Every structure is written in structure tokens, then in C-alpha cells.
N, CA, C and O atoms as a Tripos MOL2 file, in Angstrom:
@<TRIPOS>MOLECULE
protein
  272   271    68     0     0
PROTEIN
NO_CHARGES

@<TRIPOS>ATOM
      1 N         -12.5600  131.9070  125.5460 N.3       1 MET1
      2 CA        -13.5290  132.7150  126.2750 C.3       1 MET1
      3 C         -12.8030  133.6540  127.1910 C.2       1 MET1
      4 O         -11.7210  133.3760  127.7100 O.2       1 MET1
      5 N         -13.4740  134.8190  127.3710 N.am      2 PHE2
      6 CA        -12.8640  135.8570  128.1330 C.3       2 PHE2
      7 C         -13.7180  136.4300  129.2380 C.2       2 PHE2
      8 O         -14.9430  136.4440  129.1150 O.2       2 PHE2
      9 N         -13.1490  136.8770  130.2580 N.am      3 TYR3
     10 CA        -13.7470  137.6720  131.3310 C.3       3 TYR3
     11 C         -14.8750  136.9410  131.9520 C.2       3 TYR3
     12 O         -14.6620  135.8550  132.4920 O.2       3 TYR3
     13 N         -16.1270  137.4890  131.9110 N.am      4 LYS4
     14 CA        -17.2570  136.9170  132.5910 C.3       4 LYS4
     15 C         -17.6190  135.5520  132.0830 C.2       4 LYS4
     16 O         -17.9660  134.6640  132.8620 O.2       4 LYS4
     17 N         -17.5400  135.3690  130.7620 N.am      5 ASP5
     18 CA        -17.8410  134.0680  130.2020 C.3       5 ASP5
     19 C         -16.8170  133.0300  130.6940 C.2       5 ASP5
     20 O         -17.1800  131.8800  130.9430 O.2       5 ASP5
     21 N         -15.6050  133.4070  130.8290 N.am      6 ALA6
     22 CA        -14.5830  132.4340  131.2990 C.3       6 ALA6
     23 C         -14.8730  132.0480  132.7340 C.2       6 ALA6
     24 O         -14.7070  130.8880  133.1110 O.2       6 ALA6
     25 N         -15.3060  133.0060  133.5380 N.am      7 LEU7
     26 CA        -15.6110  132.7230  134.9250 C.3       7 LEU7
     27 C         -16.8080  131.7670  135.0510 C.2       7 LEU7
     28 O         -16.7880  130.8450  135.8660 O.2       7 LEU7
     29 N         -17.8020  131.9840  134.2740 N.am      8 ILE8
     30 CA        -18.9770  131.0650  134.2840 C.3       8 ILE8
     31 C         -18.6060  129.6730  133.8780 C.2       8 ILE8
     32 O         -18.9590  128.7130  134.5630 O.2       8 ILE8
     33 N         -17.8910  129.5350  132.7630 N.am      9 ILE9
     34 CA        -17.5340  128.2040  132.3200 C.3       9 ILE9
     35 C         -16.5870  127.5430  133.3040 C.2       9 ILE9
     36 O         -16.6620  126.3290  133.4930 O.2       9 ILE9
     37 N         -15.7110  128.2870  133.9280 N.am     10 HIS10
     38 CA        -14.8030  127.7390  134.9640 C.3      10 HIS10
     39 C         -15.6580  127.2140  136.0850 C.2      10 HIS10
     40 O         -15.4330  126.0950  136.5440 O.2      10 HIS10
     41 N         -16.6580  127.9930  136.5580 N.am     11 GLY11
     42 CA        -17.5190  127.6090  137.6370 C.3      11 GLY11
     43 C         -18.3010  126.3210  137.4090 C.2      11 GLY11
     44 O         -18.5380  125.5750  138.3580 O.2      11 GLY11
     45 N         -18.7090  126.0420  136.1620 N.am     12 ILE12
     46 CA        -19.5390  124.9300  135.9330 C.3      12 ILE12
     47 C         -18.7370  123.7050  135.3730 C.2      12 ILE12
     48 O         -19.2140  122.5700  135.4000 O.2      12 ILE12
     49 N         -17.5220  123.9800  134.8740 N.am     13 THR13
     50 CA        -16.7700  122.8500  134.3370 C.3      13 THR13
     51 C         -15.4420  122.5880  135.0290 C.2      13 THR13
     52 O         -14.8870  121.4930  134.9510 O.2      13 THR13
     53 N         -14.9290  123.6470  135.7280 N.am     14 GLY14
     54 CA        -13.6920  123.5250  136.4170 C.3      14 GLY14
     55 C         -12.4470  123.7700  135.5430 C.2      14 GLY14
     56 O         -11.3370  123.6010  136.0470 O.2      14 GLY14
     57 N         -12.5690  124.1550  134.2720 N.am     15 TYR15
     58 CA        -11.4110  124.4890  133.4810 C.3      15 TYR15
     59 C         -10.7670  125.6950  134.0020 C.2      15 TYR15
     60 O         -11.4610  126.5670  134.5240 O.2      15 TYR15
     61 N          -9.4380  125.8250  133.9000 N.am     16 LYS16
     62 CA         -8.6400  126.8330  134.5710 C.3      16 LYS16
     63 C          -8.7740  128.2000  133.7640 C.2      16 LYS16
     64 O          -8.7970  128.2330  132.5330 O.2      16 LYS16
     65 N          -8.8590  129.2990  134.5630 N.am     17 VAL17
     66 CA         -8.9030  130.6090  134.0680 C.3      17 VAL17
     67 C          -7.5000  131.1870  134.2520 C.2      17 VAL17
     68 O          -6.9430  131.0880  135.3460 O.2      17 VAL17
     69 N          -6.9430  131.7600  133.2630 N.am     18 SER18
     70 CA         -5.6050  132.4110  133.3470 C.3      18 SER18
     71 C          -5.6470  133.7410  132.6070 C.2      18 SER18
     72 O          -6.0270  133.7620  131.4360 O.2      18 SER18
     73 N          -5.2710  134.8600  133.2410 N.am     19 ASN19
     74 CA         -5.3050  136.1450  132.6130 C.3      19 ASN19
     75 C          -6.6710  136.4730  132.0460 C.2      19 ASN19
     76 O          -6.7530  136.9740  130.9250 O.2      19 ASN19
     77 N          -7.7350  136.2150  132.7640 N.am     20 ASN20
     78 CA         -9.0980  136.4850  132.3660 C.3      20 ASN20
     79 C          -9.4980  135.7420  131.0920 C.2      20 ASN20
     80 O         -10.4260  136.1570  130.3980 O.2      20 ASN20
     81 N          -8.8010  134.6400  130.7810 N.am     21 LYS21
     82 CA         -9.0920  133.8060  129.6320 C.3      21 LYS21
     83 C          -9.2340  132.3650  130.0560 C.2      21 LYS21
     84 O          -8.5820  131.9170  130.9990 O.2      21 LYS21
     85 N         -10.0920  131.6350  129.3550 N.am     22 LEU22
     86 CA        -10.2360  130.2030  129.5720 C.3      22 LEU22
     87 C         -10.1880  129.4550  128.2540 C.2      22 LEU22
     88 O         -10.8180  129.8530  127.2750 O.2      22 LEU22
     89 N          -9.4460  128.3840  128.2400 N.am     23 GLY23
     90 CA         -9.3620  127.5560  127.0580 C.3      23 GLY23
     91 C          -9.4690  126.1100  127.3940 C.2      23 GLY23
     92 O          -9.2180  125.7050  128.5290 O.2      23 GLY23
     93 N          -9.8410  125.3180  126.4160 N.am     24 PHE24
     94 CA         -9.9530  123.8470  126.6330 C.3      24 PHE24
     95 C          -9.7760  123.1830  125.2930 C.2      24 PHE24
     96 O         -10.0050  123.8130  124.2610 O.2      24 PHE24
     97 N          -9.3820  121.9470  125.2780 N.am     25 PRO25
     98 CA         -9.1820  121.2070  123.9970 C.3      25 PRO25
     99 C         -10.4740  121.1670  123.1690 C.2      25 PRO25
    100 O         -11.5540  120.9740  123.7280 O.2      25 PRO25
    101 N         -10.3770  121.3460  121.8470 N.am     26 ILE26
    102 CA        -11.4840  121.2950  120.9780 C.3      26 ILE26
    103 C         -12.2860  119.9820  121.0770 C.2      26 ILE26
    104 O         -13.4810  119.9400  120.7850 O.2      26 ILE26
    105 N         -11.5850  118.9130  121.4980 N.am     27 LYS27
    106 CA        -12.3120  117.6490  121.5950 C.3      27 LYS27
    107 C         -13.3320  117.5480  122.6990 C.2      27 LYS27
    108 O         -14.1580  116.6360  122.7280 O.2      27 LYS27
    109 N         -13.2600  118.5340  123.6390 N.am     28 VAL28
    110 CA        -14.3180  118.5850  124.7330 C.3      28 VAL28
    111 C         -15.3550  119.6570  124.5170 C.2      28 VAL28
    112 O         -16.2180  119.8930  125.3640 O.2      28 VAL28
    113 N         -15.2620  120.3020  123.3770 N.am     29 LEU29
    114 CA        -16.2630  121.3950  123.0960 C.3      29 LEU29
    115 C         -17.6910  120.8310  123.2190 C.2      29 LEU29
    116 O         -18.5440  121.4710  123.8330 O.2      29 LEU29
    117 N         -17.9620  119.6620  122.6540 N.am     30 GLY30
    118 CA        -19.3300  119.0320  122.7210 C.3      30 GLY30
    119 C         -19.7150  118.8320  124.1530 C.2      30 GLY30
    120 O         -20.8720  119.0950  124.4810 O.2      30 GLY30
    121 N         -18.8690  118.3990  125.0270 N.am     31 LYS31
    122 CA        -19.1590  118.2190  126.4610 C.3      31 LYS31
    123 C         -19.4850  119.5220  127.0840 C.2      31 LYS31
    124 O         -20.4640  119.6150  127.8240 O.2      31 LYS31
    125 N         -18.6820  120.5850  126.8130 N.am     32 VAL32
    126 CA        -18.9520  121.9100  127.4010 C.3      32 VAL32
    127 C         -20.3280  122.4190  126.9080 C.2      32 VAL32
    128 O         -21.1050  122.9520  127.7000 O.2      32 VAL32
    129 N         -20.6180  122.2600  125.6450 N.am     33 LEU33
    130 CA        -21.9160  122.7510  125.0590 C.3      33 LEU33
    131 C         -23.0730  122.0150  125.6670 C.2      33 LEU33
    132 O         -24.1260  122.6170  125.8790 O.2      33 LEU33
    133 N         -22.9290  120.7180  125.9640 N.am     34 LYS34
    134 CA        -23.9660  119.9780  126.6450 C.3      34 LYS34
    135 C         -24.2450  120.4700  128.0350 C.2      34 LYS34
    136 O         -25.4040  120.5430  128.4440 O.2      34 LYS34
    137 N         -23.2380  120.8030  128.7550 N.am     35 VAL35
    138 CA        -23.4130  121.3980  130.0940 C.3      35 VAL35
    139 C         -24.0750  122.7110  130.0390 C.2      35 VAL35
    140 O         -25.0330  122.9670  130.7680 O.2      35 VAL35
    141 N         -23.5710  123.5800  129.1620 N.am     36 VAL36
    142 CA        -24.1650  124.9640  128.9720 C.3      36 VAL36
    143 C         -25.6560  124.8200  128.6000 C.2      36 VAL36
    144 O         -26.5160  125.4840  129.1790 O.2      36 VAL36
    145 N         -25.9360  123.9580  127.6430 N.am     37 SER37
    146 CA        -27.3420  123.7630  127.1650 C.3      37 SER37
    147 C         -28.1890  123.2030  128.3030 C.2      37 SER37
    148 O         -29.3240  123.6560  128.4580 O.2      37 SER37
    149 N         -27.7280  122.2680  129.0970 N.am     38 SER38
    150 CA        -28.4870  121.7020  130.1990 C.3      38 SER38
    151 C         -28.8520  122.6820  131.2300 C.2      38 SER38
    152 O         -29.8100  122.4740  131.9750 O.2      38 SER38
    153 N         -28.0690  123.8300  131.3140 N.am     39 LEU39
    154 CA        -28.2960  124.8660  132.2940 C.3      39 LEU39
    155 C         -29.1440  126.0130  131.6800 C.2      39 LEU39
    156 O         -29.3550  127.0460  132.3150 O.2      39 LEU39
    157 N         -29.6150  125.8090  130.4580 N.am     40 ASN40
    158 CA        -30.3990  126.8390  129.7600 C.3      40 ASN40
    159 C         -29.7270  128.1460  129.6030 C.2      40 ASN40
    160 O         -30.3310  129.2050  129.7700 O.2      40 ASN40
    161 N         -28.4520  128.0700  129.2750 N.am     41 MET41
    162 CA        -27.6770  129.3100  129.0110 C.3      41 MET41
    163 C         -27.5810  129.5820  127.5080 C.2      41 MET41
    164 O         -27.1040  128.7190  126.7700 O.2      41 MET41
    165 N         -27.9990  130.7010  127.0500 N.am     42 SER42
    166 CA        -27.8940  131.0620  125.6520 C.3      42 SER42
    167 C         -26.4110  131.2440  125.3310 C.2      42 SER42
    168 O         -25.6180  131.6130  126.1980 O.2      42 SER42
    169 N         -26.0550  130.9840  124.0950 N.am     43 TYR43
    170 CA        -24.6490  131.1160  123.6810 C.3      43 TYR43
    171 C         -24.5240  131.3140  122.2110 C.2      43 TYR43
    172 O         -25.4080  130.9130  121.4540 O.2      43 TYR43
    173 N         -23.4180  131.9390  121.7690 N.am     44 VAL44
    174 CA        -23.0340  132.0870  120.3760 C.3      44 VAL44
    175 C         -21.7580  131.3490  120.1770 C.2      44 VAL44
    176 O         -20.8060  131.5640  120.9280 O.2      44 VAL44
    177 N         -21.6900  130.4960  119.2120 N.am     45 LEU45
    178 CA        -20.5280  129.7330  118.9090 C.3      45 LEU45
    179 C         -20.0140  130.1820  117.4790 C.2      45 LEU45
    180 O         -20.7250  130.0530  116.4820 O.2      45 LEU45
    181 N         -18.7950  130.6910  117.4370 N.am     46 VAL46
    182 CA        -18.2850  131.1860  116.1810 C.3      46 VAL46
    183 C         -17.0900  130.3200  115.7980 C.2      46 VAL46
    184 O         -16.0460  130.3180  116.4490 O.2      46 VAL46
    185 N         -17.3000  129.5840  114.7030 N.am     47 TYR47
    186 CA        -16.1600  128.7620  114.1870 C.3      47 TYR47
    187 C         -15.2820  129.6370  113.2640 C.2      47 TYR47
    188 O         -14.0550  129.6480  113.3620 O.2      47 TYR47
    189 N         -15.9560  130.3520  112.3850 N.am     48 GLU48
    190 CA        -15.3380  131.3150  111.4930 C.3      48 GLU48
    191 C         -16.3510  132.3980  111.2220 C.2      48 GLU48
    192 O         -17.5180  132.2020  111.5610 O.2      48 GLU48
    193 N         -16.0160  133.4710  110.6660 N.am     49 LEU49
    194 CA        -17.0070  134.5540  110.5080 C.3      49 LEU49
    195 C         -18.2780  134.1410  109.7360 C.2      49 LEU49
    196 O         -19.3630  134.6800  109.9540 O.2      49 LEU49
    197 N         -18.0970  133.1360  108.8010 N.am     50 ASN50
    198 CA        -19.2670  132.6740  108.0670 C.3      50 ASN50
    199 C         -20.0000  131.4460  108.6710 C.2      50 ASN50
    200 O         -20.9830  130.9620  108.1100 O.2      50 ASN50
    201 N         -19.5160  130.9780  109.7800 N.am     51 ASP51
    202 CA        -20.0260  129.8190  110.4350 C.3      51 ASP51
    203 C         -20.3940  130.1090  111.8990 C.2      51 ASP51
    204 O         -19.6180  129.8030  112.8040 O.2      51 ASP51
    205 N         -21.5550  130.6870  112.1270 N.am     52 ILE52
    206 CA        -21.9420  131.1030  113.4470 C.3      52 ILE52
    207 C         -23.2060  130.3470  113.9030 C.2      52 ILE52
    208 O         -24.2120  130.3110  113.1940 O.2      52 ILE52
    209 N         -23.1290  129.7570  115.0790 N.am     53 VAL53
    210 CA        -24.3040  129.0010  115.5890 C.3      53 VAL53
    211 C         -24.7610  129.7670  116.8670 C.2      53 VAL53
    212 O         -23.9700  130.0770  117.7580 O.2      53 VAL53
    213 N         -26.0760  130.0460  116.8950 N.am     54 ILE54
    214 CA        -26.6820  130.7890  118.0110 C.3      54 ILE54
    215 C         -27.7180  129.9350  118.6770 C.2      54 ILE54
    216 O         -28.6100  129.4170  118.0050 O.2      54 ILE54
    217 N         -27.6340  129.7720  119.9540 N.am     55 TYR55
    218 CA        -28.6840  129.0680  120.7340 C.3      55 TYR55
    219 C         -29.2510  130.0530  121.7750 C.2      55 TYR55
    220 O         -28.5240  130.5620  122.6290 O.2      55 TYR55
    221 N         -30.5400  130.3010  121.6840 N.am     56 GLU56
    222 CA        -31.1730  131.1780  122.6580 C.3      56 GLU56
    223 C         -32.3000  130.4690  123.3790 C.2      56 GLU56
    224 O         -33.1190  129.7750  122.7760 O.2      56 GLU56
    225 N         -32.3180  130.6610  124.6680 N.am     57 TYR57
    226 CA        -33.3980  130.0650  125.5200 C.3      57 TYR57
    227 C         -34.2930  131.1550  125.9950 C.2      57 TYR57
    228 O         -33.8170  132.2480  126.3040 O.2      57 TYR57
    229 N         -35.5780  130.9070  126.0670 N.am     58 PRO58
    230 CA        -36.5390  131.9320  126.5380 C.3      58 PRO58
    231 C         -36.2100  132.4240  127.9080 C.2      58 PRO58
    232 O         -36.3860  133.6020  128.2200 O.2      58 PRO58
    233 N         -35.7200  131.5040  128.7510 N.am     59 PHE59
    234 CA        -35.4040  131.9190  130.1440 C.3      59 PHE59
    235 C         -33.8940  131.6840  130.3170 C.2      59 PHE59
    236 O         -33.5000  130.7210  130.9730 O.2      59 PHE59
    237 N         -33.0840  132.5070  129.7670 N.am     60 ASN60
    238 CA        -31.6430  132.4470  129.7690 C.3      60 ASN60
    239 C         -31.1910  132.5450  131.2090 C.2      60 ASN60
    240 O         -31.5740  133.4700  131.9260 O.2      60 ASN60
    241 N         -30.3530  131.5660  131.6460 N.am     61 SER61
    242 CA        -29.8700  131.6030  133.0520 C.3      61 SER61
    243 C         -28.4440  132.1250  133.1660 C.2      61 SER61
    244 O         -27.7900  131.8950  134.1830 O.2      61 SER61
    245 N         -27.9490  132.8200  132.1530 N.am     62 TYR62
    246 CA        -26.5780  133.3580  132.1340 C.3      62 TYR62
    247 C         -26.3080  134.2410  133.3360 C.2      62 TYR62
    248 O         -25.3040  134.0570  134.0250 O.2      62 TYR62
    249 N         -27.2000  135.2110  133.6030 N.am     63 THR63
    250 CA        -26.9570  136.1080  134.6880 C.3      63 THR63
    251 C         -27.0460  135.4320  136.0640 C.2      63 THR63
    252 O         -26.3640  135.8330  137.0070 O.2      63 THR63
    253 N         -27.9180  134.3770  136.1660 N.am     64 PHE64
    254 CA        -27.9600  133.6330  137.3680 C.3      64 PHE64
    255 C         -26.6110  132.9720  137.6760 C.2      64 PHE64
    256 O         -26.1170  133.0740  138.7990 O.2      64 PHE64
    257 N         -26.0400  132.3240  136.7300 N.am     65 TYR65
    258 CA        -24.7150  131.6910  136.9830 C.3      65 TYR65
    259 C         -23.5680  132.6970  137.0980 C.2      65 TYR65
    260 O         -22.5790  132.4400  137.7850 O.2      65 TYR65
    261 N         -23.6990  133.8050  136.4450 N.am     66 LEU66
    262 CA        -22.6730  134.8370  136.6180 C.3      66 LEU66
    263 C         -22.7140  135.3970  138.0390 C.2      66 LEU66
    264 O         -21.6590  135.6880  138.6030 O.2      66 LEU66
    265 N         -23.8660  135.5520  138.6180 N.am     67 ASP67
    266 CA        -23.9910  136.0530  139.9690 C.3      67 ASP67
    267 C         -23.5920  134.9470  140.9760 C.2      67 ASP67
    268 O         -23.0700  135.2430  142.0510 O.2      67 ASP67
    269 N         -23.8380  133.7080  140.6230 N.am     68 TYR68
    270 CA        -23.5890  132.6280  141.5330 C.3      68 TYR68
    271 C         -22.0440  132.4650  141.6940 C.2      68 TYR68
    272 O         -21.5900  131.5920  142.4330 O.2      68 TYR68
@<TRIPOS>BOND
     1     1     2 1
     2     2     3 1
     3     3     4 2
     4     3     5 am
     5     5     6 1
     6     6     7 1
     7     7     8 2
     8     7     9 am
     9     9    10 1
    10    10    11 1
    11    11    12 2
    12    11    13 am
    13    13    14 1
    14    14    15 1
    15    15    16 2
    16    15    17 am
    17    17    18 1
    18    18    19 1
    19    19    20 2
    20    19    21 am
    21    21    22 1
    22    22    23 1
    23    23    24 2
    24    23    25 am
    25    25    26 1
    26    26    27 1
    27    27    28 2
    28    27    29 am
    29    29    30 1
    30    30    31 1
    31    31    32 2
    32    31    33 am
    33    33    34 1
    34    34    35 1
    35    35    36 2
    36    35    37 am
    37    37    38 1
    38    38    39 1
    39    39    40 2
    40    39    41 am
    41    41    42 1
    42    42    43 1
    43    43    44 2
    44    43    45 am
    45    45    46 1
    46    46    47 1
    47    47    48 2
    48    47    49 am
    49    49    50 1
    50    50    51 1
    51    51    52 2
    52    51    53 am
    53    53    54 1
    54    54    55 1
    55    55    56 2
    56    55    57 am
    57    57    58 1
    58    58    59 1
    59    59    60 2
    60    59    61 am
    61    61    62 1
    62    62    63 1
    63    63    64 2
    64    63    65 am
    65    65    66 1
    66    66    67 1
    67    67    68 2
    68    67    69 am
    69    69    70 1
    70    70    71 1
    71    71    72 2
    72    71    73 am
    73    73    74 1
    74    74    75 1
    75    75    76 2
    76    75    77 am
    77    77    78 1
    78    78    79 1
    79    79    80 2
    80    79    81 am
    81    81    82 1
    82    82    83 1
    83    83    84 2
    84    83    85 am
    85    85    86 1
    86    86    87 1
    87    87    88 2
    88    87    89 am
    89    89    90 1
    90    90    91 1
    91    91    92 2
    92    91    93 am
    93    93    94 1
    94    94    95 1
    95    95    96 2
    96    95    97 am
    97    97    98 1
    98    98    99 1
    99    99   100 2
   100    99   101 am
   101   101   102 1
   102   102   103 1
   103   103   104 2
   104   103   105 am
   105   105   106 1
   106   106   107 1
   107   107   108 2
   108   107   109 am
   109   109   110 1
   110   110   111 1
   111   111   112 2
   112   111   113 am
   113   113   114 1
   114   114   115 1
   115   115   116 2
   116   115   117 am
   117   117   118 1
   118   118   119 1
   119   119   120 2
   120   119   121 am
   121   121   122 1
   122   122   123 1
   123   123   124 2
   124   123   125 am
   125   125   126 1
   126   126   127 1
   127   127   128 2
   128   127   129 am
   129   129   130 1
   130   130   131 1
   131   131   132 2
   132   131   133 am
   133   133   134 1
   134   134   135 1
   135   135   136 2
   136   135   137 am
   137   137   138 1
   138   138   139 1
   139   139   140 2
   140   139   141 am
   141   141   142 1
   142   142   143 1
   143   143   144 2
   144   143   145 am
   145   145   146 1
   146   146   147 1
   147   147   148 2
   148   147   149 am
   149   149   150 1
   150   150   151 1
   151   151   152 2
   152   151   153 am
   153   153   154 1
   154   154   155 1
   155   155   156 2
   156   155   157 am
   157   157   158 1
   158   158   159 1
   159   159   160 2
   160   159   161 am
   161   161   162 1
   162   162   163 1
   163   163   164 2
   164   163   165 am
   165   165   166 1
   166   166   167 1
   167   167   168 2
   168   167   169 am
   169   169   170 1
   170   170   171 1
   171   171   172 2
   172   171   173 am
   173   173   174 1
   174   174   175 1
   175   175   176 2
   176   175   177 am
   177   177   178 1
   178   178   179 1
   179   179   180 2
   180   179   181 am
   181   181   182 1
   182   182   183 1
   183   183   184 2
   184   183   185 am
   185   185   186 1
   186   186   187 1
   187   187   188 2
   188   187   189 am
   189   189   190 1
   190   190   191 1
   191   191   192 2
   192   191   193 am
   193   193   194 1
   194   194   195 1
   195   195   196 2
   196   195   197 am
   197   197   198 1
   198   198   199 1
   199   199   200 2
   200   199   201 am
   201   201   202 1
   202   202   203 1
   203   203   204 2
   204   203   205 am
   205   205   206 1
   206   206   207 1
   207   207   208 2
   208   207   209 am
   209   209   210 1
   210   210   211 1
   211   211   212 2
   212   211   213 am
   213   213   214 1
   214   214   215 1
   215   215   216 2
   216   215   217 am
   217   217   218 1
   218   218   219 1
   219   219   220 2
   220   219   221 am
   221   221   222 1
   222   222   223 1
   223   223   224 2
   224   223   225 am
   225   225   226 1
   226   226   227 1
   227   227   228 2
   228   227   229 am
   229   229   230 1
   230   230   231 1
   231   231   232 2
   232   231   233 am
   233   233   234 1
   234   234   235 1
   235   235   236 2
   236   235   237 am
   237   237   238 1
   238   238   239 1
   239   239   240 2
   240   239   241 am
   241   241   242 1
   242   242   243 1
   243   243   244 2
   244   243   245 am
   245   245   246 1
   246   246   247 1
   247   247   248 2
   248   247   249 am
   249   249   250 1
   250   250   251 1
   251   251   252 2
   252   251   253 am
   253   253   254 1
   254   254   255 1
   255   255   256 2
   256   255   257 am
   257   257   258 1
   258   258   259 1
   259   259   260 2
   260   259   261 am
   261   261   262 1
   262   262   263 1
   263   263   264 2
   264   263   265 am
   265   265   266 1
   266   266   267 1
   267   267   268 2
   268   267   269 am
   269   269   270 1
   270   270   271 1
   271   271   272 2
@<TRIPOS>SUBSTRUCTURE
     1 MET1         2 RESIDUE 1 A MET
     2 PHE2         6 RESIDUE 1 A PHE
     3 TYR3        10 RESIDUE 1 A TYR
     4 LYS4        14 RESIDUE 1 A LYS
     5 ASP5        18 RESIDUE 1 A ASP
     6 ALA6        22 RESIDUE 1 A ALA
     7 LEU7        26 RESIDUE 1 A LEU
     8 ILE8        30 RESIDUE 1 A ILE
     9 ILE9        34 RESIDUE 1 A ILE
    10 HIS10       38 RESIDUE 1 A HIS
    11 GLY11       42 RESIDUE 1 A GLY
    12 ILE12       46 RESIDUE 1 A ILE
    13 THR13       50 RESIDUE 1 A THR
    14 GLY14       54 RESIDUE 1 A GLY
    15 TYR15       58 RESIDUE 1 A TYR
    16 LYS16       62 RESIDUE 1 A LYS
    17 VAL17       66 RESIDUE 1 A VAL
    18 SER18       70 RESIDUE 1 A SER
    19 ASN19       74 RESIDUE 1 A ASN
    20 ASN20       78 RESIDUE 1 A ASN
    21 LYS21       82 RESIDUE 1 A LYS
    22 LEU22       86 RESIDUE 1 A LEU
    23 GLY23       90 RESIDUE 1 A GLY
    24 PHE24       94 RESIDUE 1 A PHE
    25 PRO25       98 RESIDUE 1 A PRO
    26 ILE26      102 RESIDUE 1 A ILE
    27 LYS27      106 RESIDUE 1 A LYS
    28 VAL28      110 RESIDUE 1 A VAL
    29 LEU29      114 RESIDUE 1 A LEU
    30 GLY30      118 RESIDUE 1 A GLY
    31 LYS31      122 RESIDUE 1 A LYS
    32 VAL32      126 RESIDUE 1 A VAL
    33 LEU33      130 RESIDUE 1 A LEU
    34 LYS34      134 RESIDUE 1 A LYS
    35 VAL35      138 RESIDUE 1 A VAL
    36 VAL36      142 RESIDUE 1 A VAL
    37 SER37      146 RESIDUE 1 A SER
    38 SER38      150 RESIDUE 1 A SER
    39 LEU39      154 RESIDUE 1 A LEU
    40 ASN40      158 RESIDUE 1 A ASN
    41 MET41      162 RESIDUE 1 A MET
    42 SER42      166 RESIDUE 1 A SER
    43 TYR43      170 RESIDUE 1 A TYR
    44 VAL44      174 RESIDUE 1 A VAL
    45 LEU45      178 RESIDUE 1 A LEU
    46 VAL46      182 RESIDUE 1 A VAL
    47 TYR47      186 RESIDUE 1 A TYR
    48 GLU48      190 RESIDUE 1 A GLU
    49 LEU49      194 RESIDUE 1 A LEU
    50 ASN50      198 RESIDUE 1 A ASN
    51 ASP51      202 RESIDUE 1 A ASP
    52 ILE52      206 RESIDUE 1 A ILE
    53 VAL53      210 RESIDUE 1 A VAL
    54 ILE54      214 RESIDUE 1 A ILE
    55 TYR55      218 RESIDUE 1 A TYR
    56 GLU56      222 RESIDUE 1 A GLU
    57 TYR57      226 RESIDUE 1 A TYR
    58 PRO58      230 RESIDUE 1 A PRO
    59 PHE59      234 RESIDUE 1 A PHE
    60 ASN60      238 RESIDUE 1 A ASN
    61 SER61      242 RESIDUE 1 A SER
    62 TYR62      246 RESIDUE 1 A TYR
    63 THR63      250 RESIDUE 1 A THR
    64 PHE64      254 RESIDUE 1 A PHE
    65 TYR65      258 RESIDUE 1 A TYR
    66 LEU66      262 RESIDUE 1 A LEU
    67 ASP67      266 RESIDUE 1 A ASP
    68 TYR68      270 RESIDUE 1 A TYR
């Protein structure tokens, strides 16, 4: 994750941001996605170019947490 996305995930999970990037072990991806989903934040997860998962919420709270 990069830039604004990294800051949001850092704010809600506490994972460290370094050089405007955030990374975490793949084994905690499910935990991070549960947190993001529980906050009604839309997201796009790209495993590979042919394997893309999109979750969209009618009332996306991304900008709320970005401002927060």
C-alpha cells in the first residue's frame, strides 16, 4: 500500500509506514480486510492482473478515515 492508503491502514491497524509505503505479512491479510470491511471502506484487492477482487459499499467511509 502506498501514500494515503498506507496512512489509513496504519491509523486503523498500527502497521508501520516507511517511505510512504506500508506492508504486512500475507498471513494477516484476512485480519486487515475484516477491519477495513467492518469500517465500510471500499477496496480493490489485486492478487494478479487476472485475479482482482472489488468490494464497494454504498456509503464508503474512505474519505472519513483519510481526514481522521
